[in-house]
C-alpha positions as CSV (number, residue, x, y, z in Angstrom):
1,M,-70.6,-147.3,-64.5
2,S,-68.5,-145.9,-62.0
3,L,-69.8,-144.2,-59.2
4,D,-69.0,-140.8,-58.4
5,K,-66.6,-140.8,-55.1
6,S,-66.0,-137.0,-55.0
7,P,-65.7,-136.3,-50.9
8,A,-69.1,-134.2,-49.5
9,P,-68.3,-131.0,-48.1
10,P,-68.2,-130.4,-44.8
11,S,-71.0,-129.8,-42.6
12,A,-72.2,-126.7,-41.2
13,R,-73.2,-126.4,-37.6
14,A,-76.2,-128.4,-36.7
15,A,-78.4,-125.5,-36.2
16,V,-77.5,-124.1,-39.7
17,E,-78.0,-127.7,-41.3
18,Q,-81.5,-127.5,-39.8
19,L,-82.0,-123.5,-41.0
20,K,-84.1,-122.1,-43.7
21,A,-82.6,-119.1,-44.6
22,Y,-84.6,-115.9,-44.9
23,S,-84.3,-115.0,-48.8
24,A,-87.0,-112.1,-50.6
25,P,-87.4,-111.8,-54.9
26,L,-85.3,-108.9,-54.6
27,E,-84.2,-109.4,-58.7
28,G,-85.6,-107.3,-61.6
29,R,-87.0,-104.8,-59.7
30,R,-85.5,-101.8,-61.2
31,Q,-88.2,-99.6,-63.7
32,M,-90.8,-101.1,-61.8
33,L,-93.3,-99.2,-59.5
34,R,-91.9,-100.7,-56.1
35,L,-94.7,-101.8,-53.6
36,D,-93.4,-104.7,-51.9
37,F,-90.7,-104.0,-50.0
38,N,-91.7,-100.8,-47.9
39,E,-88.8,-98.7,-49.4
40,N,-89.1,-95.0,-50.0
41,T,-90.3,-94.8,-53.9
42,I,-88.8,-91.9,-55.2
43,G,-85.4,-91.7,-54.2
44,P,-83.3,-89.9,-51.4
45,S,-82.6,-86.1,-50.8
46,P,-80.8,-84.3,-53.4
47,L,-78.1,-83.6,-51.1
48,V,-77.5,-87.8,-50.9
49,A,-77.1,-87.6,-54.6
50,Q,-74.5,-84.2,-54.3
51,A,-72.7,-86.4,-52.0
52,L,-72.4,-89.5,-54.0
53,R,-71.6,-87.2,-57.3
54,N,-68.7,-85.8,-55.2
55,F,-67.1,-89.1,-53.5
56,S,-63.4,-89.5,-54.6
57,T,-61.4,-92.2,-55.8
58,E,-59.0,-91.7,-52.7
59,E,-62.1,-92.3,-50.5
60,I,-62.8,-95.6,-52.3
61,A,-59.4,-96.8,-51.7
62,V,-58.9,-96.2,-48.1
63,Y,-61.0,-97.6,-45.2
64,P,-63.8,-96.0,-43.8
65,E,-64.0,-93.7,-41.2
66,Y,-66.9,-93.0,-39.1
67,D,-66.0,-90.0,-37.2
68,G,-68.8,-87.5,-36.7
69,L,-71.5,-89.9,-37.8
70,R,-72.9,-90.9,-34.4
71,D,-73.1,-87.2,-33.3
72,A,-74.7,-86.3,-36.7
73,L,-77.3,-89.0,-35.9
74,L,-78.1,-87.7,-32.0
75,K,-78.3,-84.5,-33.4
76,N,-80.9,-85.4,-35.8
77,L,-82.6,-87.0,-33.3
78,E,-82.9,-84.1,-30.6
79,E,-84.2,-82.0,-33.8
80,T,-86.6,-84.4,-34.1
81,G,-88.2,-84.5,-30.5
82,C,-85.8,-87.6,-28.9
83,R,-84.6,-86.5,-25.7
84,P,-81.0,-84.9,-25.5
85,G,-78.4,-86.5,-23.5
86,L,-77.6,-89.6,-25.5
87,K,-73.7,-90.2,-26.1
88,P,-71.9,-91.2,-29.0
89,D,-71.1,-94.8,-26.9
90,Q,-74.8,-95.1,-27.3
91,V,-74.9,-95.5,-31.0
92,G,-73.9,-98.7,-32.5
93,L,-73.4,-98.5,-36.6
94,F,-74.4,-101.6,-38.7
95,N,-74.7,-102.6,-42.2
96,G,-78.1,-101.9,-42.5
97,V,-80.5,-103.1,-39.2
98,D,-80.1,-106.6,-40.9
99,A,-76.6,-106.9,-39.7
100,A,-78.1,-105.3,-36.4
101,I,-80.2,-107.7,-35.7
102,H,-78.1,-110.5,-36.5
103,A,-75.4,-108.9,-34.2
104,V,-77.8,-108.9,-31.5
105,F,-78.3,-112.8,-31.8
106,Q,-74.8,-113.2,-32.2
107,A,-74.1,-111.1,-28.9
108,Y,-76.9,-112.5,-26.7
109,G,-78.5,-115.8,-28.3
110,D,-77.2,-119.1,-27.2
111,A,-78.5,-122.4,-28.2
112,G,-81.4,-123.9,-25.7
113,E,-82.4,-119.9,-24.9
114,T,-85.3,-118.1,-26.1
115,L,-86.5,-115.6,-28.4
116,L,-89.7,-114.2,-27.2
117,T,-91.6,-112.4,-30.3
118,T,-94.9,-112.1,-32.0
119,A,-96.2,-113.7,-35.2
120,P,-96.8,-112.3,-37.5
121,T,-93.8,-110.1,-38.1
122,F,-90.6,-109.2,-39.8
123,G,-89.0,-112.7,-41.3
124,Y,-85.8,-112.5,-40.3
125,Y,-85.8,-112.9,-36.7
126,S,-86.5,-116.5,-37.0
127,P,-83.7,-117.5,-39.2
128,C,-81.4,-115.4,-36.6
129,A,-82.8,-117.0,-33.9
130,G,-82.3,-120.5,-35.6
131,M,-78.7,-119.5,-36.4
132,Q,-78.0,-119.4,-32.5
133,G,-79.8,-122.6,-31.9
134,M,-82.5,-120.7,-30.2
135,T,-86.4,-121.6,-29.3
136,I,-88.6,-119.7,-30.8
137,E,-91.5,-118.3,-29.0
138,A,-94.1,-116.4,-31.7
139,I,-97.7,-115.3,-29.8
140,P,-100.0,-114.4,-32.3
141,Y,-101.5,-110.5,-32.7
142,E,-104.8,-110.6,-31.4
143,G,-108.2,-110.7,-33.2
144,E,-109.2,-108.9,-36.8
145,S,-107.5,-105.6,-35.8
146,Y,-104.5,-107.3,-34.6
147,D,-104.0,-106.0,-31.3
148,F,-100.6,-106.3,-29.7
149,P,-100.9,-109.5,-27.3
150,L,-99.9,-107.9,-23.9
151,S,-100.9,-110.1,-21.3
152,A,-99.6,-112.9,-23.0
153,I,-96.3,-111.4,-23.8
154,Q,-96.4,-110.6,-19.9
155,E,-96.9,-113.6,-18.8
156,A,-94.2,-115.4,-21.2
157,L,-91.4,-113.0,-19.6
158,A,-92.4,-113.3,-16.1
159,A,-93.1,-117.4,-16.7
160,R,-89.6,-118.2,-18.5
161,A,-87.6,-115.2,-18.5
162,P,-86.5,-115.2,-22.3
163,R,-83.2,-113.9,-23.4
164,L,-84.5,-111.9,-26.1
165,L,-88.0,-110.2,-26.4
166,L,-88.3,-108.4,-30.1
167,I,-90.6,-105.9,-30.8
168,C,-91.3,-104.7,-34.4
169,N,-93.2,-101.0,-33.6
170,P,-94.9,-100.5,-35.7
171,N,-95.0,-104.3,-36.7
172,N,-94.3,-105.5,-40.1
173,P,-96.5,-106.7,-42.0
174,T,-99.8,-105.7,-39.5
175,G,-98.8,-102.2,-38.6
176,T,-99.6,-103.0,-34.7
177,R,-98.8,-100.4,-32.4
178,L,-97.8,-100.3,-29.1
179,P,-97.5,-97.0,-27.1
180,A,-94.1,-96.4,-25.8
181,D,-95.0,-96.6,-21.9
182,Q,-95.5,-100.3,-22.6
183,V,-92.8,-101.0,-24.4
184,I,-90.7,-99.7,-21.3
185,A,-92.9,-101.0,-18.8
186,L,-92.0,-104.7,-20.6
187,A,-88.5,-103.8,-20.5
188,A,-88.4,-102.7,-16.6
189,S,-90.4,-105.4,-15.6
190,A,-87.7,-108.4,-17.0
191,P,-84.5,-107.1,-16.6
192,S,-82.5,-110.3,-17.6
193,T,-84.5,-109.9,-20.9
194,L,-82.8,-108.1,-23.6
195,V,-85.8,-106.3,-25.2
196,V,-85.3,-105.3,-28.5
197,V,-87.6,-102.4,-30.7
198,D,-87.3,-102.5,-34.4
199,E,-88.3,-98.8,-35.1
200,L,-87.6,-98.7,-39.0
201,Y,-91.2,-97.5,-39.3
202,E,-91.7,-95.0,-36.6
203,A,-91.5,-92.0,-38.8
204,F,-94.9,-92.9,-40.1
205,T,-96.3,-93.4,-36.4
206,G,-94.5,-91.2,-34.0
207,D,-94.7,-94.0,-31.2
208,S,-91.0,-94.3,-30.8
209,V,-89.7,-94.9,-27.1
210,L,-86.5,-92.7,-27.7
211,P,-88.0,-89.8,-26.0
212,S,-89.2,-91.4,-22.6
213,A,-86.2,-94.2,-22.7
214,D,-83.7,-94.0,-19.5
215,F,-81.4,-96.5,-20.7
216,T,-79.9,-96.1,-17.1
217,A,-82.9,-97.4,-15.5
218,T,-83.7,-99.9,-18.2
219,P,-80.1,-101.0,-19.6
220,N,-82.1,-104.0,-21.3
221,L,-83.6,-101.7,-23.8
222,L,-82.2,-101.7,-27.2
223,V,-83.5,-99.8,-30.3
224,F,-82.9,-99.9,-33.9
225,R,-83.3,-97.1,-36.3
226,S,-82.5,-96.7,-40.1
227,L,-82.6,-94.6,-43.1
228,A,-83.7,-97.2,-45.4
229,K,-87.6,-96.5,-45.1
230,T,-87.8,-92.5,-45.1
231,A,-84.5,-91.4,-46.3
232,G,-84.1,-93.6,-49.5
233,L,-80.9,-95.0,-48.5
234,A,-82.0,-98.9,-48.8
235,G,-79.6,-99.7,-51.1
236,L,-76.4,-98.3,-49.5
237,R,-77.4,-100.4,-46.2
238,I,-77.0,-98.1,-43.0
239,G,-78.7,-98.8,-39.7
240,F,-78.4,-97.9,-36.1
241,A,-78.9,-99.5,-32.4
242,I,-79.2,-97.3,-29.4
243,G,-79.2,-98.2,-26.2
244,H,-77.2,-98.7,-22.7
245,A,-73.7,-97.8,-23.8
246,D,-72.3,-101.2,-22.4
247,V,-75.2,-103.1,-24.8
248,V,-74.0,-101.2,-28.0
249,D,-70.6,-102.5,-27.2
250,R,-71.7,-105.8,-26.5
251,V,-73.6,-105.9,-29.5
252,S,-70.6,-104.0,-32.0
253,R,-68.0,-106.7,-30.6
254,V,-69.4,-109.5,-33.2
255,T,-69.2,-107.2,-36.3
256,G,-66.2,-106.2,-38.1
257,P,-64.3,-103.2,-38.2
258,Y,-65.2,-101.8,-41.0
259,D,-68.8,-103.5,-42.2
260,V,-70.3,-99.9,-42.8
261,N,-68.6,-98.6,-46.1
262,S,-67.6,-95.3,-46.9
263,V,-70.4,-94.5,-49.8
264,A,-73.1,-95.5,-47.1
265,V,-71.4,-93.1,-44.1
266,A,-71.0,-90.1,-47.0
267,A,-74.6,-90.5,-48.0
268,A,-75.7,-91.1,-44.3
269,F,-74.4,-87.5,-43.3
270,A,-75.9,-86.1,-46.2
271,A,-79.3,-87.5,-45.4
272,L,-79.2,-86.7,-41.6
273,A,-78.3,-82.9,-43.1
274,D,-81.7,-82.8,-44.6
275,Q,-84.7,-83.9,-42.4
276,S,-86.9,-81.4,-44.7
277,Y,-87.0,-83.7,-47.0
278,V,-87.6,-86.7,-45.0
279,D,-90.6,-85.0,-43.3
280,A,-92.1,-84.0,-46.9
281,Y,-91.8,-87.7,-48.1
282,V,-93.3,-89.2,-44.9
283,A,-95.8,-86.2,-44.8
284,E,-96.7,-87.3,-48.6
285,V,-96.9,-91.0,-47.6
286,L,-99.5,-90.4,-44.8
287,R,-101.4,-88.5,-47.5
288,A,-101.2,-91.3,-50.1
289,R,-102.4,-93.6,-47.1
290,D,-105.5,-92.1,-46.4
291,W,-106.3,-91.7,-50.2
292,T,-105.5,-95.1,-50.4
293,L,-107.3,-96.4,-47.6
294,Q,-110.9,-94.5,-48.8
295,A,-110.2,-95.4,-52.1
296,L,-110.5,-99.4,-50.8
297,Q,-113.3,-98.4,-48.7
298,D,-115.5,-96.9,-51.6
299,A,-114.8,-99.6,-53.6
300,G,-115.7,-102.5,-50.6
301,V,-112.6,-104.0,-50.4
302,R,-111.1,-105.7,-47.4
303,S,-108.0,-103.9,-46.0
304,H,-106.1,-103.5,-42.8
305,C,-103.8,-100.5,-42.1
306,D,-102.7,-99.0,-38.3
307,G,-98.9,-97.8,-38.8
308,G,-96.0,-97.8,-41.2
309,N,-95.9,-96.9,-44.7
310,Y,-97.9,-100.1,-45.9
311,L,-101.3,-101.8,-45.6
312,L,-102.7,-105.4,-46.1
313,I,-105.6,-106.1,-48.8
314,W,-107.6,-108.8,-49.2
315,P,-108.3,-109.6,-52.8
316,Q,-111.3,-111.8,-54.5
317,R,-108.9,-113.6,-56.6
318,P,-106.1,-115.6,-55.7
319,V,-103.4,-113.9,-54.2
320,A,-101.4,-115.2,-56.8
321,E,-103.2,-114.4,-59.5
322,V,-103.3,-110.8,-58.5
323,D,-99.4,-110.2,-57.7
324,A,-98.9,-111.8,-61.3
325,A,-101.3,-109.8,-62.9
326,L,-99.9,-106.6,-61.3
327,R,-96.3,-107.7,-62.2
328,K,-97.3,-107.6,-65.7
329,V,-98.3,-104.0,-65.7
330,G,-95.0,-103.2,-63.8
331,I,-96.6,-103.1,-60.2
332,L,-94.9,-105.2,-57.3
333,V,-96.4,-106.3,-54.0
334,R,-95.7,-108.7,-51.5
335,S,-97.8,-111.8,-50.9
336,M,-98.3,-112.9,-47.4
337,A,-99.0,-116.6,-48.1
338,G,-98.3,-118.6,-45.5
339,K,-98.1,-115.8,-42.8
340,P,-100.2,-117.0,-39.5
341,L,-103.0,-115.2,-39.2
342,I,-102.9,-112.9,-42.6
343,D,-102.5,-116.1,-45.4
344,G,-104.7,-114.7,-48.1
345,C,-103.9,-111.3,-48.6
346,F,-100.8,-109.4,-49.7
347,R,-99.0,-106.1,-48.7
348,V,-98.8,-102.9,-50.5
349,S,-96.0,-100.5,-49.6
350,I,-97.4,-96.9,-49.5
351,G,-95.8,-94.8,-52.0
352,T,-96.9,-90.9,-53.2
353,T,-100.5,-90.4,-54.2
354,S,-100.1,-90.4,-57.9
355,Q,-98.0,-93.9,-57.4
356,M,-101.2,-95.1,-55.6
357,Q,-103.3,-93.8,-58.0
358,R,-101.5,-95.7,-60.5
359,F,-101.8,-99.0,-58.3
360,M,-105.7,-98.3,-57.5
361,E,-106.3,-98.3,-61.4
362,A,-104.2,-101.4,-62.1
363,F,-105.9,-103.2,-59.0
364,L,-109.5,-102.4,-58.9
365,P,-110.4,-104.1,-62.4
366,L,-108.5,-107.2,-61.1
367,E,-112.2,-107.3,-58.2
368,Q,-114.8,-107.1,-61.2
């Protein structure tokens, strides 16, 4: 019997060979109640739908153009309470915030350097650090309320001067919130550390650092924003990084010239022009969140919620059983199995009140 002597493919970099890629079960989700990935659950503004219907074949055939999009974002930020005065060169455009996260690590992370973050938090930070061969120091949230480990973070910044500090605020999945003044103080205390604040869920809390940030005084502060969670553009992948122009420039250097596609650009213009839609959606999610928390409390179900359009639930049955049972009736939730501190619970995204009523009608019988 002859042995297969086909040559092996070339190895990747050592850091990549050791990497466990971030993955999420995203197939087969359409036509189901999507309470698993914190998306907008009703779709984008009618202005977005109209912009996509009007998209021409000529626009498809040419490379994307970005003129005016940064200005449109800045105008929107000013109208929603952020301090005026930011310039277009302080805004980076990315193929979703995932791409912005990756670019930050490519631009600023190097082998042997340290990423300082918290645990548990968004799962994509660690693979990006691993791609660069970085050391990851993840400090756990504190207590049953998952308080931000401020003292431990301050000590780590002072003792080790990590290359990057990444804070998801409010944090996914615990909802933990850190006041803006404390975020800015952390950046001011560690000028050699790039402090990145992931604000994808800020609209549901109002804790943004942007109204009070001074990127001249703290040029090591960078803020992520997205149109996925509120404006409903998750499928089109567009995200923003906002900070000192030099930092935005360095992060943008490691991306392609046309990473953000023309359809996403057209949708972003339309979404930014309809802030009233976003405001109404956020208000409905907050009403639904209050209703759901009260219903869980009335049923004696352990849950946790602080910020964001999601909450954590500890079911009496194994999470895998609950996940499977809900999936059978067309409802998706996200198991937190294996996550530090919260193993044994699942995260449920908050949709509209009627959607959460449907969820509770399916979930509560599983507790009996």
